[in-house]
DSSP file (Angstrom, degrees, kcal/mol; ACC not computed):
  #  RESIDUE AA STRUCTURE BP1 BP2  ACC     N-H-->O    O-->H-N    N-H-->O    O-->H-N    TCO  KAPPA ALPHA  PHI   PSI    X-CA   Y-CA   Z-CA
    1    1 A M    >         0   0    0      0, 0.0     3,-1.5     0, 0.0     2,-0.4   0.000 360.0 360.0 360.0  94.2   71.0   65.4  128.8
    2    2 A G  T 3   -     0   0    0      1,-0.3    60,-0.1    60,-0.0    59,-0.0  -0.531 360.0 -11.4  64.2-124.2   72.1   62.3  130.6
    3    3 A Q  T 3  S+     0   0    0     -2,-0.4    24,-0.3    58,-0.1     2,-0.3   0.461 124.8  77.9 -88.6  -0.3   75.9   61.8  130.4
    4    4 A Y    <   -     0   0    0     -3,-1.5     2,-0.5    22,-0.1    22,-0.2  -0.705  69.0-140.2-105.6 158.0   76.3   64.7  127.8
    5    5 A V  E     -A   25   0A   0     20,-2.6    20,-1.9    -2,-0.3     2,-0.5  -0.980  21.3-165.5-113.0 114.4   76.3   68.4  128.0
    6    6 A V  E     -A   24   0A   0     -2,-0.5    18,-0.2    18,-0.2    48,-0.0  -0.902   4.6-170.6-110.2 128.7   74.5   69.9  125.1
    7    7 A S  E     -A   23   0A   0     16,-2.6    16,-1.8    -2,-0.5     2,-0.2  -0.905   7.0-161.1-122.6 105.6   74.9   73.6  124.4
    8    8 A P  E     -A   22   0A   0      0, 0.0     2,-0.3     0, 0.0    14,-0.3  -0.499  13.3-178.2 -81.9 154.7   72.6   75.1  121.7
    9    9 A A  E     -A   21   0A   0     12,-3.5    12,-1.9    -2,-0.2     2,-0.3  -0.984  17.5-144.9-147.4 159.4   73.5   78.4  120.1
   10   10 A T  E     -A   20   0A   0     -2,-0.3    10,-0.2    10,-0.2    36,-0.1  -0.959   8.3-164.5-126.2 146.9   72.1   80.9  117.6
   11   11 A H  E     -A   19   0A   0      8,-1.9     8,-3.2    -2,-0.3     2,-0.2  -0.997  19.7-128.3-132.2 130.0   73.9   83.0  115.1
   12   12 A P  E     -A   18   0A   0      0, 0.0     6,-0.3     0, 0.0     2,-0.2  -0.542  23.9-143.9 -73.5 144.3   72.4   86.0  113.2
   13   13 A T    >   -     0   0    0      4,-2.1     3,-1.3    -2,-0.2    29,-0.0  -0.519  27.6-102.9-102.1 173.0   72.8   86.0  109.4
   14   14 A D  T 3  S+     0   0    0      1,-0.2    -1,-0.0    -2,-0.2     0, 0.0   0.725 120.2  56.1 -67.9 -24.0   73.4   89.0  107.2
   15   15 A C  T 3  S-     0   0    0      0, 0.0    -1,-0.2     0, 0.0     3,-0.1   0.263 123.6 -99.0 -94.9   8.8   69.7   89.0  106.0
   16   16 A G  S <  S+     0   0    0     -3,-1.3    -2,-0.1     1,-0.3     2,-0.1   0.539  88.1 113.1  85.2   4.3   68.3   89.3  109.6
   17   17 A R        -     0   0    0     28,-0.0    -4,-2.1    29,-0.0     2,-0.4  -0.234  60.9-119.0 -94.2-163.8   67.5   85.6  110.1
   18   18 A F  E     -AB  12  43A   0     25,-2.0    25,-3.1    -6,-0.3     2,-0.3  -0.994  11.8-154.3-141.4 137.5   69.1   83.1  112.5
   19   19 A R  E     -AB  11  42A   0     -8,-3.2    -8,-1.9    -2,-0.4     2,-0.3  -0.841  19.3-134.0-111.7 155.4   71.0   80.0  112.0
   20   20 A A  E     +A   10   0A   0     21,-0.6    19,-1.9    -2,-0.3     2,-0.3  -0.714  26.8 162.0-109.0 156.9   71.2   77.1  114.8
   21   21 A S  E     -AB   9  38A   0    -12,-1.9   -12,-3.5    -2,-0.3     2,-0.3  -0.955  11.0-170.0-161.7 160.2   74.0   75.1  116.1
   22   22 A F  E     -AB   8  37A   0     15,-2.1    15,-2.9    -2,-0.3     2,-0.4  -0.987  10.7-146.5-149.8 154.5   74.8   73.0  119.2
   23   23 A S  E     -AB   7  36A   0    -16,-1.8   -16,-2.6    -2,-0.3     2,-0.4  -0.938   7.9-150.9-117.1 149.5   77.8   71.3  120.7
   24   24 A I  E     -AB   6  35A   0     11,-3.0    11,-2.5    -2,-0.4     2,-0.4  -0.975  16.9-177.8-121.5 136.5   77.8   68.0  122.6
   25   25 A H  E     +AB   5  34A   0    -20,-1.9   -20,-2.6    -2,-0.4     2,-0.3  -0.983   7.3 170.5-133.8 137.0   80.4   67.5  125.3
   26   26 A R  E     - B   0  33A   0      7,-2.7     7,-3.0    -2,-0.4     2,-0.5  -0.945  10.9-168.3-149.6 134.9   81.1   64.5  127.5
   27   27 A S  E     + B   0  32A   0     -2,-0.3     2,-0.3   -24,-0.3     5,-0.2  -0.975  14.3 167.2-120.6 131.7   84.0   63.7  129.9
   28   28 A Q  E >   - B   0  31A   0      3,-2.8     3,-1.7    -2,-0.5     2,-0.3  -0.905  59.6 -43.9-149.4 115.4   84.4   60.3  131.3
   29   29 A G  T 3  S-     0   0    0     -2,-0.3     0, 0.0     1,-0.3     0, 0.0  -0.484 121.7 -22.1  67.8-129.1   87.4   59.1  133.1
   30   30 A N  T 3  S+     0   0    0     -2,-0.3     2,-0.3    -3,-0.1    -1,-0.3   0.446 126.3  74.1 -93.4  -3.4   90.6   60.2  131.2
   31   31 A G  E <   -B   28   0A   0     -3,-1.7    -3,-2.8     2,-0.0     2,-0.3  -0.714  56.8-169.1-107.0 162.7   88.8   60.7  127.9
   32   32 A S  E     -B   27   0A   0     -2,-0.3     2,-0.4    -5,-0.2    -5,-0.3  -0.980   9.8-151.2-145.9 159.5   86.5   63.3  126.5
   33   33 A Y  E     +B   26   0A   0     -7,-3.0    -7,-2.7    -2,-0.3     2,-0.3  -0.998  15.8 172.8-136.1 134.1   84.2   63.8  123.5
   34   34 A C  E     +B   25   0A   0     -2,-0.4     2,-0.3    -9,-0.2    -9,-0.2  -0.988   3.5 172.1-141.3 127.8   83.3   67.1  121.9
   35   35 A R  E     -B   24   0A   0    -11,-2.5   -11,-3.0    -2,-0.3     2,-0.4  -0.998  17.0-151.9-140.9 141.8   81.3   67.6  118.6
   36   36 A V  E     -B   23   0A   0     -2,-0.3     2,-0.5   -13,-0.2   -13,-0.2  -0.950   7.0-166.2-111.5 128.8   79.9   70.7  117.0
   37   37 A F  E     -B   22   0A   0    -15,-2.9   -15,-2.1    -2,-0.4     2,-0.4  -0.958   6.5-176.9-114.5 126.7   76.8   70.6  114.7
   38   38 A R  E     -B   21   0A   0     -2,-0.5     2,-0.4   -17,-0.2   -17,-0.2  -0.951  11.9-149.7-124.5 148.7   76.0   73.6  112.5
   39   39 A F  E     -     0   0A   0    -19,-1.9   -19,-0.2    -2,-0.4    14,-0.0  -0.904  13.1-148.9-124.8 140.2   72.9   73.8  110.3
   40   40 A D  E     +     0   0A   0     -2,-0.4    -1,-0.1   -21,-0.1     2,-0.0   0.716  67.2 105.1 -79.7 -22.2   72.3   75.7  107.0
   41   41 A K  E     -     0   0A   0      1,-0.1   -21,-0.6   -21,-0.1     2,-0.4  -0.346  62.2-144.4 -62.6 138.9   68.7   76.3  107.5
   42   42 A A  E     -B   19   0A   0    -23,-0.1     2,-0.3    -2,-0.0   -23,-0.2  -0.832  10.7-155.8-106.2 142.1   67.7   79.8  108.5
   43   43 A F  E     -B   18   0A   0    -25,-3.1   -25,-2.0    -2,-0.4     6,-0.0  -0.883  23.2-128.7-123.2 155.9   64.9   80.7  110.9
   44   44 A A  S    S+     0   0    0     -2,-0.3     2,-0.3   -27,-0.2    -1,-0.1   0.834  91.8  34.2 -66.2 -36.5   62.8   83.8  111.2
   45   45 A S  S  > S-     0   0    0    -27,-0.1     4,-1.8     1,-0.1   -27,-0.1  -0.836  72.4-127.0-124.5 157.8   63.5   84.1  115.0
   46   46 A R  H  > S+     0   0    0     -2,-0.3     4,-2.4     1,-0.2     5,-0.1   0.849 112.7  53.6 -66.5 -35.8   66.3   83.4  117.4
   47   47 A E  H  > S+     0   0    0      2,-0.2     4,-2.5     1,-0.2    -1,-0.2   0.855 106.2  51.8 -69.9 -32.2   63.9   81.3  119.6
   48   48 A A  H  > S+     0   0    0      2,-0.2     4,-2.7     1,-0.2    -2,-0.2   0.951 111.0  49.0 -67.0 -47.0   62.9   79.1  116.6
   49   49 A A  H  X S+     0   0    0     -4,-1.8     4,-2.4     1,-0.2    -2,-0.2   0.944 111.6  48.7 -53.2 -48.4   66.6   78.5  115.9
   50   50 A R  H  X S+     0   0    0     -4,-2.4     4,-3.1     2,-0.2     5,-0.2   0.900 109.6  51.6 -63.7 -39.3   67.3   77.7  119.5
   51   51 A M  H  X S+     0   0    0     -4,-2.5     4,-2.6     2,-0.2    -1,-0.2   0.941 109.5  50.4 -63.3 -45.2   64.4   75.2  119.7
   52   52 A F  H  X S+     0   0    0     -4,-2.7     4,-2.4     2,-0.2    -2,-0.2   0.926 110.4  49.9 -53.9 -47.6   65.6   73.5  116.6
   53   53 A A  H  X S+     0   0    0     -4,-2.4     4,-2.1     2,-0.2    -2,-0.2   0.914 111.3  48.4 -58.3 -50.2   69.2   73.3  118.1
   54   54 A V  H  X S+     0   0    0     -4,-3.1     4,-2.4     1,-0.2    -1,-0.2   0.921 112.1  49.9 -56.0 -43.1   67.8   71.8  121.4
   55   55 A T  H  X S+     0   0    0     -4,-2.6     4,-2.3    -5,-0.2    -2,-0.2   0.909 111.3  47.0 -66.2 -38.4   65.7   69.3  119.5
   56   56 A Q  H  X S+     0   0    0     -4,-2.4     4,-2.3     1,-0.2    -1,-0.2   0.882 112.3  50.7 -65.8 -38.5   68.6   68.2  117.4
   57   57 A G  H  X S+     0   0    0     -4,-2.1     4,-1.6     2,-0.2    -2,-0.2   0.880 108.8  52.5 -68.1 -37.7   70.8   67.9  120.5
   58   58 A W  H  X S+     0   0    0     -4,-2.4     4,-2.4     1,-0.2     5,-0.3   0.941 110.4  47.6 -64.1 -48.0   68.2   65.8  122.2
   59   59 A L  H  X S+     0   0    0     -4,-2.3     4,-1.7     1,-0.2    -2,-0.2   0.902 109.3  53.0 -62.6 -38.5   68.0   63.4  119.3
   60   60 A Q  H  < S+     0   0    0     -4,-2.3    -1,-0.2     1,-0.2    -2,-0.2   0.830 118.1  35.4 -64.4 -30.8   71.7   63.0  119.0
   61   61 A T  H  < S+     0   0    0     -4,-1.6    -1,-0.2    -5,-0.2    -2,-0.2   0.769 122.3  42.0 -93.2 -26.2   72.1   62.1  122.6
   62   62 A C  H  < S+     0   0    0     -4,-2.4     2,-0.3    -5,-0.2    -3,-0.2   0.670  95.0  81.5 -95.6 -22.8   68.9   60.1  123.2
   63   63 A M     <  -     0   0    0     -4,-1.7    -4,-0.0    -5,-0.3     0, 0.0  -0.660  67.0-143.5 -91.0 139.6   68.6   57.9  120.1
   64   64 A V  S    S+     0   0    0     -2,-0.3    -1,-0.1     1,-0.3    -4,-0.0   0.935 104.2  21.8 -64.5 -42.8   70.5   54.7  119.7
   65   65 A H  S    S-     0   0    0     -3,-0.1    -1,-0.3     3,-0.0     3,-0.1  -0.827  91.8-159.5-123.1  86.6   70.9   55.5  115.9
   66   66 A P        -     0   0    0      0, 0.0    -6,-0.1     0, 0.0     3,-0.1  -0.405  26.2 -98.7 -73.2 146.8   70.4   59.3  115.6
   67   67 A P        -     0   0    0      0, 0.0     2,-0.3     0, 0.0    -4,-0.1  -0.190  42.9-102.3 -54.1 150.7   69.5   60.8  112.3
   68   68 A A              0   0    0      1,-0.1    -3,-0.0    -3,-0.1    -8,-0.0  -0.601 360.0 360.0 -79.7 139.8   72.4   62.2  110.3
   69   69 A C              0   0    0     -2,-0.3    -1,-0.1    -3,-0.1   -13,-0.0   0.423 360.0 360.0 -95.5 360.0   72.4   66.0  110.5
C-alpha cells in the first residue's frame, strides 16, 4: 500500500472464533518503521477477520489522520 508493506493476520481463539491483527513495515534509507496492531474483537470466520485487518491497514496507511485503533 504505497510506501508501506501491510501484512494482515488472523488468530484462532479458544472458542472457535478468530481475531485480527496486522503489521505495517516501511524501510527508507537507513531507517525503518514497523508497528503491529492487534484487535480484541472476535469474528465468526477467518475471512471476516482478515478483511477487517486489511481494511484497518488500508486506513492506517492512506489517511492523513487515521482513526485510533
